[in-house]
C-alpha positions as CSV (number, residue, x, y, z in Angstrom):
1,X,-24.5,25.5,74.3
2,X,-26.7,22.2,74.0
3,X,-24.6,20.0,76.4
4,X,-21.9,19.5,73.7
5,X,-18.1,20.0,74.6
6,X,-16.7,23.1,73.3
7,X,-14.4,21.5,70.9
8,X,-17.3,19.6,69.4
9,X,-19.0,22.8,68.5
10,X,-16.0,24.0,66.7
11,X,-15.4,20.6,65.0
12,X,-18.9,20.2,63.9
13,X,-19.2,23.8,62.4
14,X,-15.7,23.4,60.6
15,X,-16.7,19.9,59.2
16,X,-20.0,21.3,57.9
17,X,-18.3,24.2,56.2
18,X,-15.6,21.8,54.6
19,X,-18.4,19.4,53.4
20,X,-20.4,22.4,52.0
21,X,-17.4,23.6,50.1
22,X,-17.0,26.8,52.1
23,X,-13.3,25.6,52.7
24,X,-12.2,24.0,49.4
25,X,-9.6,21.1,48.9
26,X,-6.2,22.6,49.3
27,X,-7.5,25.7,51.0
28,X,-6.0,26.5,54.6
29,X,-8.3,27.0,57.6
30,X,-8.0,30.0,59.7
31,X,-5.1,29.8,62.2
32,X,-5.7,28.7,65.7
33,X,-5.4,32.3,67.1
34,X,-8.3,33.6,64.7
35,X,-10.5,30.7,65.4
36,X,-10.0,31.2,69.2
37,X,-11.1,34.9,68.8
38,X,-13.9,34.0,66.5
39,X,-15.3,31.4,69.0
40,X,-14.4,33.0,72.3
41,X,-12.7,29.7,73.3
42,X,-9.3,28.8,74.4
43,X,-6.8,27.8,71.9
44,X,-6.4,24.5,73.6
45,X,-10.1,23.9,72.7
46,X,-9.5,25.1,69.1
47,X,-6.5,22.8,68.9
48,X,-8.4,19.8,70.1
49,X,-11.2,20.4,67.5
50,X,-8.6,20.7,64.7
51,X,-6.9,17.6,65.9
52,X,-10.3,15.7,65.6
53,X,-10.7,17.1,62.0
54,X,-7.2,15.6,61.2
55,X,-8.2,12.2,62.7
56,X,-11.3,12.3,60.8
57,X,-9.3,12.8,57.6
58,X,-10.8,16.1,56.6
59,X,-7.6,18.3,57.1
60,X,-3.8,17.9,57.2
61,X,-1.5,19.7,59.6
62,X,1.1,22.1,57.8
63,X,4.8,22.1,58.8
64,X,6.0,24.6,61.5
65,X,3.6,27.5,61.6
66,X,1.4,26.7,58.7
67,X,-2.2,26.0,59.5
68,X,-4.4,23.1,58.6
69,X,-5.2,22.5,55.0
70,X,-8.4,20.7,53.8
71,X,-7.4,17.5,52.2
72,X,-8.1,16.5,48.5
73,X,-9.3,13.0,48.3
74,X,-8.6,11.2,45.2
75,X,-10.9,8.5,43.6
76,X,-8.7,6.0,41.9
77,X,-9.4,2.4,41.5
78,X,-7.1,-0.6,41.2
79,X,-9.1,-3.2,39.3
80,X,-7.9,-6.5,40.7
81,X,-10.4,-8.5,38.8
82,X,-8.6,-7.7,35.5
83,X,-5.0,-7.5,36.8
84,X,-3.0,-10.4,35.3
85,X,-5.9,-12.3,34.3
86,X,-5.8,-11.5,30.5
87,X,-8.6,-8.9,30.5
88,X,-5.7,-6.2,29.7
89,X,-2.0,-6.4,29.3
90,X,1.2,-4.4,29.5
91,X,1.6,-1.9,26.6
92,X,5.0,-3.1,25.5
93,X,5.4,-0.5,22.7
94,X,5.2,2.5,25.2
95,X,6.7,0.5,28.1
96,X,3.5,0.9,30.2
97,X,2.3,-1.6,32.7
98,X,-1.0,-2.7,33.6
99,X,-1.3,-0.4,36.7
100,X,-0.2,2.6,34.6
101,X,-2.6,1.7,32.0
102,X,-5.5,1.3,34.5
103,X,-4.8,4.8,35.9
104,X,-4.5,6.4,32.5
105,X,-7.8,4.9,31.6
106,X,-9.3,7.0,34.5
107,X,-7.7,10.3,33.3
108,X,-4.6,10.3,35.5
109,X,-1.0,10.5,34.5
110,X,1.0,7.7,36.2
111,X,4.6,7.0,37.0
112,X,6.6,4.7,39.3
113,X,10.1,4.5,40.5
114,X,11.7,1.0,41.0
115,X,14.2,-0.5,43.5
116,X,15.4,-4.2,43.9
117,X,16.9,-5.4,47.0
118,X,17.6,-8.7,48.6
119,X,16.1,-9.0,52.2
120,X,15.2,-11.6,54.8
121,X,11.6,-12.6,54.9
122,X,9.5,-10.8,57.4
123,X,7.0,-13.1,59.2
124,X,3.9,-12.0,57.2
125,X,5.9,-12.4,53.7
126,X,7.0,-15.9,54.8
127,X,3.5,-16.8,55.5
128,X,2.4,-15.6,52.1
129,X,5.2,-17.4,50.3
130,X,5.2,-20.6,52.7
131,X,8.9,-20.2,53.4
132,X,10.7,-20.1,56.7
133,X,10.9,-16.5,58.5
134,X,14.4,-15.2,57.7
135,X,14.6,-16.8,54.2
136,X,16.5,-14.6,51.7
137,X,14.1,-13.2,49.1
138,X,14.2,-10.4,46.5
139,X,12.0,-7.5,46.8
140,X,11.1,-5.6,43.9
141,X,9.6,-2.2,45.1
142,X,7.6,0.2,43.0
143,X,6.5,3.6,44.5
144,X,3.7,4.6,42.3
145,X,2.5,8.2,41.9
146,X,-0.3,10.0,39.8
147,X,-1.0,13.6,38.6
148,X,-3.7,15.5,37.0
149,X,-2.5,19.0,36.1
150,X,-3.3,21.7,37.1
151,X,-5.5,20.5,40.1
152,X,-3.3,17.7,41.4
153,X,0.5,17.6,41.1
154,X,2.4,14.3,41.6
155,X,0.9,12.6,44.6
156,X,2.0,9.0,45.9
157,X,-0.7,6.6,46.1
158,X,0.7,3.1,46.3
159,X,3.7,1.1,47.4
160,X,3.8,-2.2,45.4
161,X,6.3,-4.7,46.6
162,X,6.8,-7.9,44.9
163,X,8.7,-10.6,46.8
164,X,10.3,-13.6,45.0
165,X,12.4,-16.5,46.0
166,X,16.1,-15.9,44.9
167,X,15.9,-18.5,42.3
168,X,12.9,-17.1,40.7
169,X,14.2,-13.5,40.8
170,X,17.6,-14.5,39.0
171,X,15.9,-16.2,36.0
172,X,16.8,-14.9,32.7
173,X,15.4,-14.3,29.3
174,X,17.7,-13.5,26.4
175,X,20.5,-12.9,29.0
176,X,18.5,-10.6,31.1
177,X,17.0,-11.1,34.5
178,X,14.1,-8.8,34.2
179,X,13.0,-9.0,37.8
180,X,16.3,-7.5,38.9
181,X,16.1,-4.4,36.6
182,X,15.5,-1.2,38.5
183,X,13.4,0.4,35.8
184,X,10.0,0.0,34.2
185,X,10.0,-3.2,32.3
186,X,7.2,-4.8,30.2
187,X,7.6,-8.1,28.4
188,X,5.1,-10.2,26.1
189,X,2.6,-11.9,28.4
190,X,4.0,-10.3,31.6
191,X,7.5,-10.8,33.2
192,X,6.5,-14.0,35.1
193,X,5.4,-15.9,31.9
194,X,8.4,-14.5,30.0
195,X,10.8,-16.3,32.4
196,X,9.2,-19.6,31.9
197,X,6.7,-19.6,34.8
198,X,2.9,-20.4,34.4
199,X,0.8,-19.2,37.3
200,X,-2.3,-21.3,37.6
201,X,-3.8,-19.9,40.7
202,X,-3.9,-16.5,42.7
203,X,-4.6,-16.2,46.4
204,X,-5.8,-12.7,47.3
205,X,-5.8,-11.2,50.8
206,X,-7.2,-7.7,51.4
207,X,-6.9,-5.8,54.8
208,X,-7.3,-2.3,56.2
209,X,-4.6,-1.2,58.8
210,X,-2.6,1.7,60.0
211,X,0.5,2.3,58.2
212,X,4.2,1.6,59.4
213,X,6.7,4.3,59.6
214,X,8.2,3.6,56.1
215,X,4.7,3.7,54.4
216,X,4.0,7.1,56.3
217,X,7.0,8.5,54.6
218,X,6.8,7.0,51.2
219,X,3.1,7.8,50.8
220,X,3.4,11.3,52.6
221,X,0.4,10.2,54.8
222,X,-1.1,12.9,56.9
223,X,-1.7,11.8,60.5
224,X,-4.6,9.4,61.1
225,X,-4.7,8.1,57.5
226,X,-5.3,4.2,57.3
227,X,-3.9,2.3,54.4
228,X,-5.3,-0.7,52.4
229,X,-3.3,-3.6,51.5
230,X,-3.9,-6.1,48.7
231,X,-1.7,-9.1,48.6
232,X,-1.9,-11.4,45.6
233,X,0.1,-14.7,45.8
234,X,0.9,-16.5,42.6
235,X,0.9,-20.2,42.6
236,X,2.7,-22.3,39.8
237,X,1.7,-25.6,38.2
238,X,3.7,-27.5,40.9
239,X,1.8,-25.8,43.8
240,X,4.7,-23.6,44.7
241,X,4.2,-20.0,45.8
242,X,6.5,-18.1,43.6
243,X,5.6,-14.6,44.2
244,X,3.5,-12.4,46.3
245,X,2.6,-8.9,45.3
246,X,1.7,-6.7,48.3
247,X,0.2,-3.3,47.3
248,X,-0.2,-0.7,50.1
249,X,-2.2,2.2,49.1
250,X,-3.4,5.4,50.9
251,X,-6.8,4.9,52.0
252,X,-8.1,8.3,50.9
253,X,-6.3,8.0,47.5
254,X,-7.1,4.6,45.9
255,X,-9.4,1.5,46.3
256,X,-9.5,-2.0,45.1
257,X,-12.4,-2.8,42.6
258,X,-13.5,-6.3,41.4
259,X,-16.0,-7.2,38.9
260,X,-16.8,-10.9,39.0
261,X,-19.2,-13.1,36.9
262,X,-22.1,-14.6,38.8
263,X,-22.6,-18.6,38.3
264,X,-25.8,-19.6,36.9
265,X,-27.5,-23.2,37.4
266,X,-29.9,-25.1,35.3
267,X,-33.0,-26.2,37.2
268,X,-33.6,-25.5,40.7
269,X,-30.8,-24.6,43.2
270,X,-30.8,-26.5,46.4
271,X,-31.3,-24.8,49.6
272,X,-29.5,-26.2,52.6
């Protein structure tokens, strides 16, 4: 050997075979026993190399006796520069919201399940909405999934939690409180505008982090997968923070995209 640890020899060779397509997405790697015989190393060494491949996001561990499977990365973007700012709108005829319309435009079929609950504000949510921790809020959760048959069956890609003060969530239009409906719902100009609120400013926060247990289960995340979090806070004409939409997405399945205009100046721009 060239001074590398034994596990690293196995790791490097398997990594290269995966990147070269010798092991295709969705295909199983040989089991530990076969790899141990092939390389002449202990199963503990092989297991160490496979664990490193999991941590690198290249393979996922199967349940029970199943071996590691090469992960299938998805390239789906969430266009935050267009979302809610008038560049495209909900399709009220088909009942398709902006997210579903966006993924359809990228060649995917999308669906989402909706649940609505009343909860006390967690510290980070309270900060977003400028309320005291423990304040009662309404959470409208959408678990979003995509598929592209026959290659990719339904796969969870995002948990989108909208948090509202109770008085906002219970507002009605034509006798209906749309934010409390546990179903896909679209309305002219969007739900927020339909209940009589004009948002005049958005505040976005984007971070990468490791998932909590709830997110691991909802998004079926293999070990070591990070998530991205895009939080958009809506501010009304009175300066009140009336909603935050926190979208958490699997780091290997979706990414946030912005397309922003560049300001131009007449004459020379001063340099300080």
